[in-house]
C-alpha positions in Angstrom: 87.0 -82.9 198.2 83.8 -83.6 200.3 80.8 -81.3 199.3 79.5 -78.7 202.2 76.3 -79.2 201.8 73.2 -80.9 203.7 70.9 -81.9 200.5 71.7 -81.0 196.8 68.5 -81.5 194.7 67.8 -80.9 191.0 64.0 -81.0 190.2 63.1 -81.2 186.2 61.1 -79.0 184.7 58.2 -81.4 184.1 58.0 -81.4 188.0 57.2 -77.5 188.7 55.5 -77.0 184.9 52.6 -76.2 186.5 53.9 -74.0 189.6 56.1 -71.8 186.7 53.3 -71.0 184.2 55.8 -73.3 181.5 53.9 -74.5 179.2 54.7 -76.7 176.3 57.6 -75.0 174.3 57.9 -74.6 170.7 61.6 -75.9 169.5 63.1 -73.4 166.8 65.0 -75.6 164.7 67.1 -72.9 162.5 67.9 -70.8 165.8 67.8 -73.6 168.9 65.7 -71.5 170.5 62.9 -72.4 173.0 60.1 -70.2 173.1 57.2 -70.1 175.6 53.5 -70.8 174.2 52.6 -68.0 176.3 54.6 -65.7 174.3 53.5 -67.0 170.9 50.9 -65.0 169.9 53.1 -62.3 170.4 55.6 -63.1 167.8 52.5 -63.2 165.6 51.5 -60.1 166.5 55.0 -58.7 165.7 55.2 -60.6 161.9 51.9 -58.8 160.9 52.8 -55.2 162.4 56.3 -55.7 160.4 54.2 -56.5 157.3 51.6 -54.2 157.6 54.3 -51.6 158.7 56.2 -51.5 155.9 53.1 -50.0 153.7 51.8 -47.9 156.5 53.4 -46.1 159.4 56.9 -44.5 160.7 58.0 -42.0 163.1 59.5 -38.4 162.7 61.3 -36.4 164.9 59.3 -33.8 165.7 62.2 -30.9 166.8 65.5 -29.9 165.7 69.0 -31.6 167.3 70.9 -29.3 169.4 72.7 -26.9 167.7 75.3 -27.5 165.0 78.7 -27.9 166.0 78.0 -28.8 169.8 78.7 -32.4 170.0 77.6 -34.0 172.9 80.3 -36.9 173.0 83.8 -36.4 173.5 84.9 -37.8 169.8 84.4 -35.2 166.8 82.3 -38.2 165.2 80.1 -39.5 167.8 78.2 -42.4 167.8 80.6 -44.4 165.6 78.7 -42.9 163.0 80.5 -40.7 159.4 79.5 -37.4 158.9 81.1 -35.1 155.7 84.6 -33.0 156.9 85.3 -29.9 155.1 87.2 -32.1 152.5 84.6 -32.2 149.9 83.9 -35.9 148.5 83.3 -36.2 144.9 80.3 -37.4 143.2 80.4 -40.8 143.2 77.9 -42.4 141.2 76.6 -42.9 137.5 72.9 -41.2 137.7 74.2 -37.8 137.0 71.0 -36.3 139.5 72.4 -38.5 142.6 75.2 -36.5 145.0 76.6 -38.3 147.8 74.9 -35.8 150.3 71.8 -37.5 148.8 72.9 -40.5 150.9 71.5 -40.5 154.4 71.8 -42.8 157.3 69.0 -42.5 159.7 69.7 -43.1 163.6 66.7 -44.4 166.1 66.5 -41.2 167.2 65.7 -39.3 163.8 69.0 -37.8 163.3 70.2 -37.5 160.1 73.7 -38.3 159.2 75.5 -37.9 155.3 77.5 -41.0 154.0 81.1 -40.2 154.0 83.4 -42.2 151.8 86.6 -40.1 152.6 89.2 -41.9 154.8 90.3 -39.2 157.8 92.5 -40.8 161.3 88.6 -41.2 162.3 88.1 -44.0 160.0 91.5 -45.2 161.2 90.3 -45.5 164.6 86.8 -47.3 164.0 88.3 -50.0 161.3 88.2 -52.4 164.0 85.9 -55.6 164.8 83.1 -53.7 166.6 83.5 -50.5 163.6 83.6 -48.0 166.1 86.1 -45.8 168.4 87.2 -48.2 170.7 89.9 -45.4 172.5 88.3 -46.7 176.2 88.2 -50.5 175.4 91.4 -53.2 175.6 90.8 -55.6 173.0 91.6 -59.5 174.5 94.3 -61.5 172.3 91.9 -62.9 169.7 89.2 -60.8 167.6 85.8 -61.8 168.7 86.8 -62.2 171.9 85.8 -59.9 175.2 87.3 -56.6 176.2 88.2 -54.8 179.7 86.7 -51.8 179.7 89.0 -48.4 180.8 86.3 -46.3 181.3 82.7 -46.0 181.8 79.9 -44.0 181.2 77.0 -44.0 183.9 74.4 -41.8 181.8 71.6 -44.2 181.4 68.0 -43.7 180.6 67.4 -47.6 181.2 64.5 -48.3 182.9 64.7 -52.1 182.6 67.6 -54.7 184.1 69.7 -56.2 181.6 69.9 -59.9 180.2 73.9 -60.2 181.9 76.7 -61.5 180.7 78.0 -58.1 179.7 81.1 -59.4 178.7 79.4 -61.2 175.4 77.6 -58.0 174.4 80.4 -55.7 173.1 79.6 -57.1 169.4 75.7 -57.5 170.4 73.4 -54.6 168.3 71.0 -53.2 170.7 67.9 -51.0 169.4 70.5 -47.9 169.1 72.7 -49.7 167.0 70.4 -50.0 164.1 70.5 -47.1 161.3 68.0 -46.8 158.4 69.0 -45.4 155.1 67.9 -43.2 152.6 69.4 -43.3 149.2 68.8 -42.1 145.6 70.5 -45.5 144.3 71.4 -48.9 145.4 74.4 -48.7 147.3 76.6 -51.4 148.9 79.6 -51.3 151.2 82.1 -54.7 152.1 84.2 -54.1 155.3 87.2 -57.1 155.2 89.9 -57.2 158.0 92.5 -60.4 158.6 92.2 -62.1 161.7 94.5 -63.8 163.8 96.6 -67.4 162.9 93.3 -68.2 160.6 90.3 -66.2 159.8 88.9 -63.2 158.9 86.3 -60.6 159.8 83.6 -59.5 156.6 80.8 -57.3 156.8 78.8 -56.9 154.0 75.8 -54.5 153.7 73.0 -53.5 151.1 70.5 -51.0 150.7 67.8 -49.7 148.1 65.1 -47.1 147.6 62.3 -49.3 145.5 61.0 -45.6 145.7 61.5 -42.2 147.2 59.0 -43.5 150.0 60.4 -47.0 150.2 63.7 -48.0 151.7 65.1 -52.0 152.7 68.6 -52.7 153.7 69.7 -55.9 154.3 73.1 -56.7 156.1 75.6 -59.6 157.6 78.9 -59.4 159.5 80.6 -62.3 160.3 83.5 -63.5 162.2 86.3 -66.3 162.2 89.2 -66.2 164.0 91.9 -69.2 165.3 93.9 -67.2 168.1 97.4 -67.5 168.8 97.0 -69.3 172.2 95.2 -72.9 172.8 91.4 -73.2 172.3 90.4 -69.5 171.9 88.2 -70.0 168.8 85.7 -67.1 168.4 82.8 -67.2 165.7 80.4 -64.5 165.1 77.1 -63.7 163.2 75.1 -60.2 163.4 72.4 -60.5 160.5 70.1 -56.9 160.2 67.4 -56.4 157.9 65.8 -52.7 158.0 63.1 -51.2 156.6 62.2 -47.5 156.2 58.9 -46.1 154.9 56.8 -42.6 154.8 54.0 -42.0 152.0 54.0 -38.8 149.6 52.7 -36.3 152.4 55.2 -37.6 154.9 52.1 -38.3 157.2 52.5 -42.0 157.4 55.8 -43.1 158.6 57.6 -46.5 159.7 61.1 -47.9 160.2 61.2 -51.8 161.2 63.7 -54.3 162.1 64.7 -57.7 162.1 68.4 -58.6 163.8 69.8 -62.0 164.5 72.7 -62.6 166.0 75.0 -65.1 167.7 78.4 -65.0 169.4 80.4 -68.1 170.0 83.8 -68.3 171.7 85.9 -71.3 173.0 87.1 -70.3 176.5 90.2 -71.6 178.1 90.4 -69.4 181.2 93.6 -67.8 180.3 97.2 -69.2 180.5 98.4 -70.5 184.4 100.4 -68.7 186.7 103.5 -71.1 186.2 103.1 -70.0 182.5 103.2 -66.4 183.2 107.1 -66.5 184.0 107.7 -67.7 181.0 105.2 -65.3 179.1 107.3 -62.3 180.6 110.7 -64.0 179.7 110.4 -63.3 176.2 112.6 -66.1 175.2 112.5 -67.1 171.8 110.9 -70.9 172.4 107.9 -69.2 174.4 107.4 -66.6 171.4 104.9 -69.3 169.8 102.0 -69.1 172.0 100.1 -72.0 171.5 102.5 -74.3 173.3 101.2 -72.7 176.6 98.8 -74.6 178.3 95.6 -72.8 179.3 93.6 -73.7 182.4 91.1 -75.4 180.5 90.4 -76.7 176.9 87.2 -77.7 177.1 84.6 -74.8 177.4 82.4 -73.0 175.2 79.8 -70.1 175.2 77.3 -69.0 173.1 75.2 -66.0 173.4 72.2 -65.7 170.7 69.2 -63.1 170.2 66.5 -62.4 168.1 64.8 -58.8 167.7 61.6 -58.0 166.0 61.0 -54.3 166.0 58.5 -51.7 164.7 58.1 -48.2 165.1 55.5 -46.2 163.6 53.2 -42.8 163.7 50.5 -41.0 162.1 50.4 -37.0 161.5 47.0 -36.0 163.0 47.6 -32.1 162.6 49.8 -31.2 160.4 51.8 -27.6 160.5 51.7 -25.3 157.6 51.5 -21.9 157.0 48.1 -21.5 158.8 48.8 -23.5 161.9 51.9 -23.7 164.0 50.7 -26.9 166.0 51.6 -30.8 165.0 49.9 -33.8 166.8 51.6 -37.4 166.2 50.4 -40.2 167.8 52.6 -43.4 167.2 53.4 -46.9 168.7 56.4 -49.3 169.4 56.0 -53.1 169.1 58.8 -54.9 169.8 60.2 -58.6 171.2 63.4 -60.1 171.8 64.3 -63.5 172.7 67.9 -64.4 173.4 70.1 -66.8 175.6 73.6 -67.2 177.1 74.8 -71.2 177.0 78.1 -72.5 178.6 79.2 -76.0 178.4 82.1 -78.4 178.8 82.5 -81.8 178.4 84.0 -82.4 181.7 84.3 -80.0 185.5 87.1 -78.7 186.2 88.8 -77.4 189.7 88.7 -74.1 188.2 85.2 -73.3 189.1 84.8 -75.5 192.3 82.9 -78.3 192.7 79.6 -79.8 190.8 76.6 -81.2 191.2 77.9 -83.7 187.8 81.1 -84.4 186.9 80.3 -84.6 183.0 78.6 -82.7 180.3 78.3 -79.6 182.2 75.3 -77.4 180.9 74.3 -73.9 181.9 71.5 -72.0 179.6 69.3 -69.2 180.5 66.9 -67.8 178.6 65.2 -64.5 178.1 62.0 -63.5 176.6 61.0 -60.0 176.4 58.0 -58.2 174.7 57.3 -54.0 174.7 54.3 -52.7 173.4 54.5 -48.4 173.5 51.9 -45.5 172.9 53.0 -42.0 172.5 52.0 -39.1 171.4 53.5 -35.7 170.0 53.0 -32.2 170.1 54.9 -29.8 168.5 54.9 -25.5 168.2 57.3 -23.2 167.3 56.9 -21.2 170.3 56.3 -23.8 172.9 58.9 -26.2 171.5 57.9 -29.9 171.1 56.5 -32.5 174.0 56.1 -35.8 174.2 54.3 -38.4 176.7 54.3 -42.1 176.4 53.0 -45.2 178.2 54.6 -48.6 177.6 54.1 -52.5 178.8 57.1 -54.7 179.6 56.6 -58.1 180.1 59.6 -60.2 180.8 60.4 -64.5 181.2 63.9 -65.0 182.4 65.0 -68.0 183.8 66.0 -72.0 183.7 64.3 -75.0 183.0 65.1 -76.3 186.5 65.0 -75.3 190.2 67.8 -76.1 192.6 67.8 -77.2 196.2 71.2 -76.5 198.0 71.9 -76.4 201.6 68.0 -76.8 202.5 67.6 -73.6 200.2 65.2 -73.4 197.0 66.5 -71.5 194.0 63.4 -70.3 191.8 63.8 -71.2 188.4 61.9 -68.1 186.7 61.6 -64.5 187.2 58.6 -63.4 185.2 56.2 -60.7 185.3 55.1 -57.5 183.5 56.1 -53.2 184.3 54.3 -50.5 183.1 56.2 -47.2 182.4 55.0 -43.9 182.2 57.3 -41.1 180.2 57.9 -37.9 178.4 60.3 -35.5 176.5 60.9 -32.0 175.6 62.8 -30.2 173.2 63.3 -26.2 172.5 65.7 -24.2 170.3 66.0 -20.2 171.5 68.2 -18.6 169.0 71.6 -20.1 169.9 70.5 -21.9 173.1 69.0 -25.2 173.0 67.4 -27.4 175.9 65.9 -30.7 176.3 64.5 -33.0 179.1 63.5 -36.7 179.3 61.8 -38.7 181.9 60.3 -42.1 183.1 58.9 -44.3 185.6 57.6 -47.7 186.1 54.3 -47.5 187.3 53.5 -50.9 188.5 55.3 -54.2 188.7 58.0 -56.0 190.8 61.0 -54.2 188.7 60.8 -50.7 190.0 62.7 -47.7 188.2 62.9 -44.2 187.0 65.2 -41.9 185.5 65.6 -38.3 184.6 67.7 -36.2 181.9 67.7 -32.3 181.5 70.2 -31.3 179.0 71.2 -27.2 178.1 73.9 -26.1 175.0 74.6 -23.1 173.8 76.6 -21.7 170.9 78.8 -18.8 171.8 79.8 -19.0 167.9 80.5 -21.3 165.1 83.9 -22.4 166.6 82.6 -22.4 170.2 80.1 -24.1 172.2 79.3 -25.3 175.7 76.7 -28.5 176.5 76.0 -29.0 180.2 73.9 -32.1 181.3 72.5 -33.8 184.6 71.2 -37.6 185.0 69.9 -39.3 187.6 68.7 -43.2 187.2 67.6 -45.7 189.3 67.5 -49.6 187.6 66.9 -53.2 189.1 69.8 -55.2 189.0 70.7 -57.2 186.3 69.0 -60.6 185.8 72.2 -62.6 186.5 72.8 -60.7 189.8 68.9 -61.2 190.7 69.1 -65.4 189.6 71.5 -67.6 188.5 71.9 -71.6 188.3 74.8 -73.6 187.4 75.9 -77.4 187.7 79.1 -75.4 190.1 77.6 -75.4 192.9 79.1 -71.7 194.1 77.4 -70.3 191.1 73.9 -70.3 192.2 72.4 -67.6 194.2 68.8 -65.9 194.2 69.3 -62.3 195.7 67.0 -59.3 196.8 69.2 -56.4 195.9 68.1 -52.6 196.4 68.2 -50.8 193.1 71.7 -49.2 191.7 71.6 -45.6 191.9 73.7 -43.3 189.8 73.5 -39.8 189.0 76.1 -37.8 186.8 76.5 -34.0 185.9 78.3 -33.5 183.0 80.0 -30.2 180.9 81.5 -30.4 178.0 83.3 -27.5 175.5 83.1 -28.0 172.1 86.0 -26.3 169.6 86.9 -26.2 166.2 90.2 -24.9 166.7 91.0 -26.4 169.9 89.2 -29.7 170.5 86.5 -30.8 172.8 86.8 -30.7 176.7 84.4 -32.9 178.8 84.2 -33.4 182.6 81.8 -35.7 184.5 81.0 -36.2 188.0 79.1 -39.7 188.7 77.4 -41.0 192.0 76.9 -44.8 192.3 74.6 -45.5 195.1 74.0 -49.4 195.9 76.9 -49.9 193.2 76.3 -53.7 191.9 79.5 -55.8 191.6 81.4 -59.5 190.9 84.1 -60.2 193.7 85.6 -63.7 195.0 84.2 -64.1 198.5 86.3 -65.7 201.3 85.6 -69.3 199.8 87.5 -68.0 196.4 84.1 -68.0 194.8 82.9 -65.3 192.4 79.9 -63.8 194.0 77.5 -60.6 193.3 77.4 -58.0 195.5 76.4 -54.9 196.6 78.3 -51.8 198.0 76.7 -50.2 200.7 78.3 -46.8 200.8 78.9 -44.5 197.9 81.3 -44.7 194.8 82.4 -41.3 193.7 83.7 -41.2 190.4 85.3 -38.1 188.4 86.4 -38.0 184.8 88.0 -35.3 182.1 89.3 -36.1 178.8 90.4 -33.7 175.8 90.4 -34.6 172.2 91.8 -32.4 170.2 94.0 -32.1 166.8 97.1 -29.9 165.7 97.6 -29.5 162.2 100.8 -28.2 160.2 99.8 -28.7 156.5 100.3 -32.3 155.9 101.4 -33.0 159.6 98.9 -33.9 161.9 98.9 -35.0 165.6 95.3 -36.2 167.4 95.4 -36.5 170.9 93.2 -38.0 173.2 93.9 -37.6 177.0 91.7 -39.2 179.6 92.0 -38.4 183.4 89.9 -40.3 185.8 90.1 -40.7 189.6 87.1 -42.7 191.7 87.8 -40.7 194.9 85.6 -42.8 197.3 85.0 -46.8 196.5 88.3 -47.4 194.5 87.8 -51.0 196.6 84.4 -52.1 194.4 85.1 -50.0 191.1 88.8 -49.8 189.7 89.8 -47.7 186.7 93.1 -46.4 185.2 94.0 -42.8 186.5 95.3 -41.9 182.6 94.4 -43.3 179.4 95.8 -41.4 176.5 96.0 -42.0 172.5 98.6 -39.9 170.1 98.7 -40.5 166.2 101.2 -38.0 164.7 100.5 -38.8 160.7 100.9 -37.0 156.9 98.1 -37.2 154.2 98.8 -35.6 151.2 97.3 -36.6 147.4 99.4 -38.5 144.5 98.9 -39.3 140.7 96.7 -36.1 139.9 94.6 -36.4 143.2 93.8 -40.2 142.3 95.3 -41.8 145.2 94.9 -40.2 148.3 97.4 -41.7 151.1 98.1 -41.2 155.0 100.2 -43.1 156.8 101.9 -42.6 160.7 101.7 -44.5 163.9 99.6 -44.4 166.8 101.1 -44.7 170.5 98.6 -45.8 173.2 99.1 -46.0 177.1 97.1 -47.0 180.3 98.7 -46.3 183.5 99.0 -49.6 186.0 95.6 -50.3 188.3 93.9 -53.3 189.4 92.5 -54.5 186.5 89.3 -56.6 186.5 89.4 -60.7 186.2 87.1 -61.8 183.2 85.0 -65.3 184.8 84.4 -67.2 181.6 81.4 -68.8 183.2 79.7 -66.0 184.1 80.4 -64.1 181.3 81.7 -61.3 183.3 84.5 -59.2 184.6 84.6 -59.2 188.2 86.8 -57.2 191.1 90.3 -58.1 192.0 92.7 -56.0 194.1 95.8 -58.6 194.6 97.6 -58.0 190.4 98.2 -54.5 189.3 98.6 -54.4 185.7 98.6 -52.1 182.8 101.4 -49.2 182.6 102.5 -50.8 178.9 103.0 -48.7 175.5 101.1 -49.7 172.5 102.7 -48.5 168.9 100.8 -49.3 166.1 102.4 -48.5 162.4 99.7 -47.5 159.9 99.3 -46.8 156.0 96.1 -46.2 154.5 94.8 -45.7 151.1 91.6 -44.1 149.6 91.3 -44.8 145.7 87.9 -43.8 144.7 85.7 -45.6 147.1 87.9 -48.0 147.8 89.7 -47.4 151.9 92.7 -49.9 152.4 94.1 -50.4 155.7 97.8 -52.4 156.7 98.8 -51.5 159.9 101.6 -52.8 162.0 100.1 -53.3 165.5 101.9 -53.1 168.9 104.9 -53.2 166.8 107.1 -52.4 170.2 106.4 -55.7 172.4 109.4 -57.2 171.5 111.4 -54.7 172.8 109.8 -53.3 175.5 108.8 -56.3 177.8 106.1 -59.1 178.1 104.2 -57.5 180.5 101.2 -56.9 178.7 97.8 -58.3 179.6 94.4 -57.2 179.1 92.9 -59.1 182.2 95.2 -61.3 184.8 96.2 -64.6 183.4 95.2 -63.1 179.6 98.2 -61.8 177.4 97.3 -58.9 175.3 97.9 -59.1 171.7 101.5 -59.2 170.5 103.5 -57.9 167.1 101.1 -58.7 164.1 100.6 -57.4 161.1 97.2 -57.0 159.3 95.4 -55.4 156.4 91.8 -54.7 155.7 89.6 -52.8 153.3 86.1 -51.0 153.0 84.7 -50.7 149.2 81.9 -48.7 148.5 80.0 -49.8 145.3 77.5 -46.7 144.1 75.1 -47.8 140.9 
């Protein structure tokens, strides 16, 4: 097929080095990463701050949380963190002075959650690769692949665009995913779960307080799974190191973390349209999924990143019996370096024409440095105030220029952004109010957000929470600039900021459950879709997308039998041509719990029914690592039934599940995305084991 271009030129990095301020690069052999020398001084600065900060500073939250019992999330266990339920935990350590409630998990926002070694239905929901409830996510066939999103929360306080390759970021741990710890004795947790065909995931964690003032933790989650289909091997790793320090008088406080992550996937494009007929037939010869020929078997994708983060503060004026005022100054320093790399040993027609026919190599990097100075003021009558000034330096791009159809596509988006923000929190009896605001003051990336929230507790059983959020943010970097050895995957755009607004209301009752409603409007909505030439391109919607959600979560219990329900209704009132979600997503678990052998064994067993209605589910593009809109194939409308037997012996939780056991008798019409079948029936085993000294 002839190339429909007049001139195609790829210029090497050396030819444009001066123009794009790309100096001599340093090669990090251990992580296979390129670091711009312009940023090397920042890396040295952060290493110094991490070493110094462990003996000096931290951050303290100056105001209380929203009223107890008023969960801001839809699930009884928000944020994927555990909390102590009504059924008490026994003392689990040899040290008589230590109690299970003394083992504390601390979030980035300084909320404290007690360690939970009990077994509940929410532990069953979270026992997966992501280690969080994935009610609104539809996994692909192999563990460690991507997920199709069934529902999306557009509430955001982000001021800067994301890197892109969003399909690779489900297991990528962001700032809010990192937790800090305070424990009276050393604590170890091991999590293991079997994979598909060959492989497993193991998450090993250890934390220790060397004194009451200093804690550190080290953890690594590793996965390798072959999968049932051809060429979909996955291999991922997440290394985390954290430290948490406070002086005896609590005036100097510090939290730091180092995170290094790697997500590797073999990509196959799914099975061909011809094989879809054989897959849906259910004939015995096709139940061996490895016999299907995928669309290609020579592609791999890798997302790697590392982050160094320091958050510290000093209390200048401390509250006491004589003063109701508290003043603290704080500082945040964070450096993150990541890249996404797509490779093929030879081009395939699936992605179109190419510059070259072999050794396809598309690699994009992002280096970002963030520094913040903040001042916090707290008064018992007025509440808690915080103002902050931030500085961000970013460098996104490629090591080449592209000239296509007489148009030159640059290789770098780089610049600096200064920002200003503030927050406020106050409790007045049973009423809690809070607000958060941010604005980019200078730089090419404009952005702002505003969040206001109020919560009121009518009683210990009933509460209400209302919030409003407005956000304007520049398009993700891969919408603005993308380069590839495939011709149609080259663009440079100047899209407008995407603007989102959300109005949310939730009712929370321990007896009746949680009901949450939200109404969202999306202006200048950004999305990927195929154009008239069948090429995947970024697009911006000129009209407004209007999107509503209503979600009910509750549990009905009679003696040892319980029915746990989660029902989500959503509707895209305007803009369903560019934004698609299923109208109904539902999950119901009917289960039995009891204690045996003089309460030495706690048993939980039951079935879970999951379902989502048929809709135009998004397609997956493995080169972009993004999902894109399609309006030709309606998929869904298939039930998923799981049978599970879980047990707890002391601090060991054992999980055994028969997943999708109905796959052979409800029809082979189950897909995670067009051309990507969902998982067949499989039995998997796992364990979570806590050790206390």
